[in-house]
N, C-alpha and C positions, 0 to 999 in steps of 0.2 A: 461740596466745594465751593469756594467763594464766587463770587457772581464776577466774571470777566470785566464789568464795566466799573469795576472799583478804582480802576487806573486806565486811563484813556491815552494813546497814542495817535498822533496824526502828523503829516507834513504839510506845513503850510509855507509855500514857497521853499526856500532853502533851510528853514527852520525845524527842527525836531521838535514838537510840543508833547510835554507830559502834562496830564491834567488827572490830579488825585481827585478822585470822583466820590467820595463818601461824606458829602455835606453835613448829613443829619449827625455823622459820628465827628464833625469836625475834622473831616478827611484824614483820622488816625491811620497809621500804618499797620498792616498786617504783614505776615510773612510772606504770601503769594504776591502781594503788592512790591515788597521788595526784590523778589526774584524776577519779576516782569521788568521792572524798571531798570534792574542791572543788566538783562538781557536785551533790552533796546538801547542802550548806552553803548553795549559793544557793538551791535549792529550799526549804529549811527557813527560811531567812532571810524568805522571802516569804509562807511558810504560816502563817496566824495561828492553826492549831490546834496548833502546835510553839512552846512558849514557852520551852525551853531545849535543849541539846544535851549529850550525855555522850559521850566517846571513853574506849576501854578497849581491853586486849590480851586475846585468848584464851589459856587455859590460865594456869600460875600462874609462871611465869618471868619476865615482864614485860610490860611495855605495848608496849615497841619499842627493839629494840637499834641502830637507825639505819636507813640505806639500804643497798641491795644493792651491797655495795662491790667483790664480784667482777665485777659488770657494769661499773663503774667502771674497775676494773683492765684488763679485756679493751678498753674502749674507748680507755683512754689508749695502749694497747700500740698498738692499730690506728690510732690517731691519727683516730677517728671523732667524731661530732656528738652521740650519743646522750647522755651525761652532760650537756651543755650543755642539751639541751631537758628532761631531767629536772629538772635544778636550776631552770630558769626556771619551770617549774609549781611545783615545791615550794617556792620562796621567794615565789611569788604565794601560795599556799595558806598559809604562815605569815603573810604581811601580812593575808590574810583572816580568819583565827582571830583576830589581835590586833585586828582592826576589827570583828569578829562584833557584831551588835547586840543579841542575846539572851546570856543566861549560857551559857558555854561550859565545861563541867566535864570536868577530865581526870583520870583516875585514874591517877597516876604509881606504881603498883604494880610491885615487881620492876626488873628493868632499863630504864632511861630515858637511852639515849645518842643522840649525834648527832641524826639526823633524829626520833628519838622525842622529844626534847627541843622540837623545831620544831613538833610537832602537839599538844603539851601546854603548856608552859612559857609560850606567848605567850597561854593562854586566861585567863579572867577567874576562873576557880575552880579551883586547882590543888591535887591532895589527893595527900599521901604517906603512905606507911604504914612500918612497921618493916622491911620487906624491899625499900624504896626503894635502890636503885642509880643514881643520877644522875650523867653524865658528859659532857665534851665531849672525847673521848680523839684527837682527829684528828692532833695532833703525833705519835703513835706510829706512824701510816700515812704520814708524809711530806705530810700535808695541813692545812688551817687550820679553825678552827671556822668554821662557818657555820650554815644555816636561823635565822638571828637571833641565834645564840650569842654573836658578840661584840658585838652590842648588850645583852643580858641580863648577860653577864659583865662588861661596861664599868661598868654600873650597880650592880655588888655593892658592900656596903661596902668603903671602904679599897680594898686591894690582892687582896682575896680570889679577883677574878674573874680576875686575872692570875694567880693562884697557879694555880686550876683550869684556866684555857686553856692554859697553858703547860706544866703537868705532865700534863693530863688526869686528875687525880685524880679518884676516885670518892667520892661523899659521900652520906651516908644522910640520913633524915628532917629532922633537928634542923638539918644543916647546909645542905640546901637549903632550908628555911625563912630561915635566917640569911643567906643569899646572895640572898634575894628571887627564888628560882627555884620557889617553892611557897607556899601560903597556909595551908593547914591540913594537920594530922596525925589520921588516923583509922586505928586498928588493923586489919590485913587482916581478921581475922574479921570485922568490922562491916562490911565491904563489900557483901556480899549484901543485908543491911537497907538499907543508904543507898540502893543501886540501886532497890530495891522502892518504897522511899519517893518517891524522885524521879518515879516514875509519877503520884503523886497531889500533891505539894506542891512549890512553888517551892525552888530549891537551898540559899536562904539560911536558910529554917526548918530543912531537912533537915541542914544541916551542923552546925547548931548542936547537934542531938541526938546528933552521932556524935564531934565534935572531941574530942581529948584531948591531954595533954601528950606530945610526944616523947620517945624515949630521948634521953639526953644525947650531943651530937655533940662535935667537937674543934675545930672552926675559929675559935669564939669566944674560946677561952683563946689561941688561937695568932695572933690579930691582930698581938699585938706584933713577933713576929719576920717575920710575913709583910708586914706593911705595910712595916718597916723595910727589907727586903730586896728586893721587888719594886718599891720606888720608884726603883731603880738606872735611869739613862739609856739602857742598853744591856742586851742579854741577857748579854754578857760581864761587865758589873758585878754585874748580879744574881746571877749563878752564883758569882762571887767572894764577894759578901756572904753567899749562904747557907753556902757552905762554910766559912767565917771565923766564922758567928755564935756557934757554941757550943752551940747546940740541937740534939739530935739529929735532931729532925722537919726543921730547918732542911737540915741536911748531906744527910739522904736525899732531900729536895726538890732539892738542887742536883745530887746525882748522877743521879737521875731524868731532870732537864732535859738532861745529858750524853749521856744514851742516846736522847734524842728526835732527830728529823730536825734538824738545825742551821739548816737553810734555814726549816723549817717554824715552829722556834722564834721566829726572827728576824720572818718574815712577821706570825705571830702575834701579837707584841708590837706590830708597827707597826700591825696591823688594831684591835687593842683600843684604842690611844692615839687612832686616827683615829675610831673608833666612838663614845668618849666625848664627842666633840665634832662628831660628824656630823649631829646634828638627830634626826629621827623614825626609826623602825625602817625606814620604806620607804629611806630614804638607805642605811642600814648594809646592808641587804638588796641593795641596788643593788650597793654596793662588795663585798660578799661574792660576787656572781655574778661579778664582775670576777676577783676573786682565784682563785674554784674555776675559772672557764674557763682561766685563764693556768696554773694548777697542772696541766692537763691534759697540757702540755708537760714536766714535771717529772720527771726521773729517779727522784726520791724518792718519788713518789706509787706509781709502778710496783712500785718496790722494797720500799716500806714494805709495801703489801698482800700482796705475795709472801711477805715474812717472817711477816707475821702471821696471813695467812689462807690462802693457797695451799698453800706449802711447812710453815709452821709451824715454821720452825726458831729463829724470835725472834732472827735474827742480821742485822739488815739491813745493807747496806755503803751508808751516806749517801754523797752526792757534792754540794758539799763536804763532808768528815767531821768538820770541825771548826767552831764558830762563829766563830773567827777568819778561816777562810777564806772566810766568806760575806761578800759586798761589799754595801756600800750599794745599787749598781746591781742585784745580784742580788736584793735585796728589792724594788726599785723596779718590777722586770720585773713583780711580781704584780700591781701596782695600775695597770698599763698600760690605757687605755681601748680598749673593744672596737669603737668606731666603731658602725656600723649594728646592730651584734650587742648594744649595751647592753641590760640588762634596764632598764626604766621604769615604776615603779609608781606609781599615784594616790596622792597623800596621803590619810591617814586621814581620814573625814568625806565625800569625795568619792565619788561612785556608782562603785564597782567593776563590773568586767563580771560578768555571770551565768555563771559556770563557765567552764571552759576549751574549751567546744565540743565535748567529747564524754563529759561526766560523766553519772552515771546518777543521776536524780533519784530521790528515794524514791517507791515504787509502781511503778517501771518493771521492779523485779525482783522484785516480789511481797512486798515488805517491809511495803508499808502496804495495807490492804484497802479 
C-alpha cells in the first residue's frame, strides 16, 4: 500500500491545505492520492470552518509533473484495467475542483504538467511564478491531453491551445496567463508570505497584496503565425503551413509536430475541435475518458513511454510512422463509445457524490485537531 504521506492535509486557520508530497517524483499523482484528495475536498466543502482550499507541491521543483506513467505503461502492456480506474477517479476529481463551491487556490509553481494541470488549472484562483513550467506534453508519449486539458486548450485565444496541445510546448507564467491557464503572477519568493496570510484572510484580499507583473512571454507576439497555421483543416495541412510560413518559430513547431506520435497528433486535433463544441467540462471529460481508455490498446502509448521514460533513448518508433498513414478510421477508433463502462458525470450545480468511497477526510489522519 502506498505511504499515506504521499499527500498531506492540514487546516491552517480557515484554509484547508493540500500538499502533494512526492518531491523525488515531481509530486506525480497516483490513484490513492487522487482518492484521498477527493475525499478531503468533499469533507471540506461541508465544513463551515474551512472557507477556502489551497493546493501546493512539496519541494521546489514543481506542483506536479503529471500522473504515474510508468504504471500506465505496465498496465497497457499487460492489458489490465488499472489505468481506466485511475482515470475515472482522476477526471471525477477534476470536475469536483472545477465546481468547488469555495475558493480553490492552486500554487502552480515549477513544473505543472498533465495531471498537475488537472488539479490546478480548473481551480478558481490559479497562481503562477517565474519558475512555472506549464504543459500538456501527451503527444510525445503517444497519448492525448486529458484531465480536462482539451477543454482548457480549446478555450484559449485563437489557436494557442491547438499549438500547445499538438506540440506539447512548455509555457511560462505570462503565456499561461495569456492562454487562460492561470489568473495571477506572484514571485516565488513571496509564496511563503502569501500562504501564511491565507490562514487569516480571504484569498481575494491576499492575492491583491502579492500579485505582480510577470516576465514577458512569447505567445502573444506569435499569435499571427500560430492562428494562421493551426487553422488548417488537417494535421498535414497544419504542418505544411508551419514549415512554409517563414517564421523560424513556425518551422520549429512544424518539425516538433513531425517528431510526435502521428496518431496522437491527429487524435488530439480531433479531440480539441470536438471539445470546442462539446458543452461543459463534464462532457469533455467524458470524451477524454473514452479516448484515454481506447488509447490503452495503442502501440504508440507503450512505445512512447518506453522511449521517453523507461529506456530514455528518445527514439520512439511510431506505428503508423507518418501523419499520412493515419486514417480517419484510426482516429475515429479513439472516440468509440465504451458502453456500460462510459464515464458519466453530473453537470456542475447538481449535487455530486461525497468522495469516491475511500477518501480520507481531514482529521482522520491527524491533520486537524
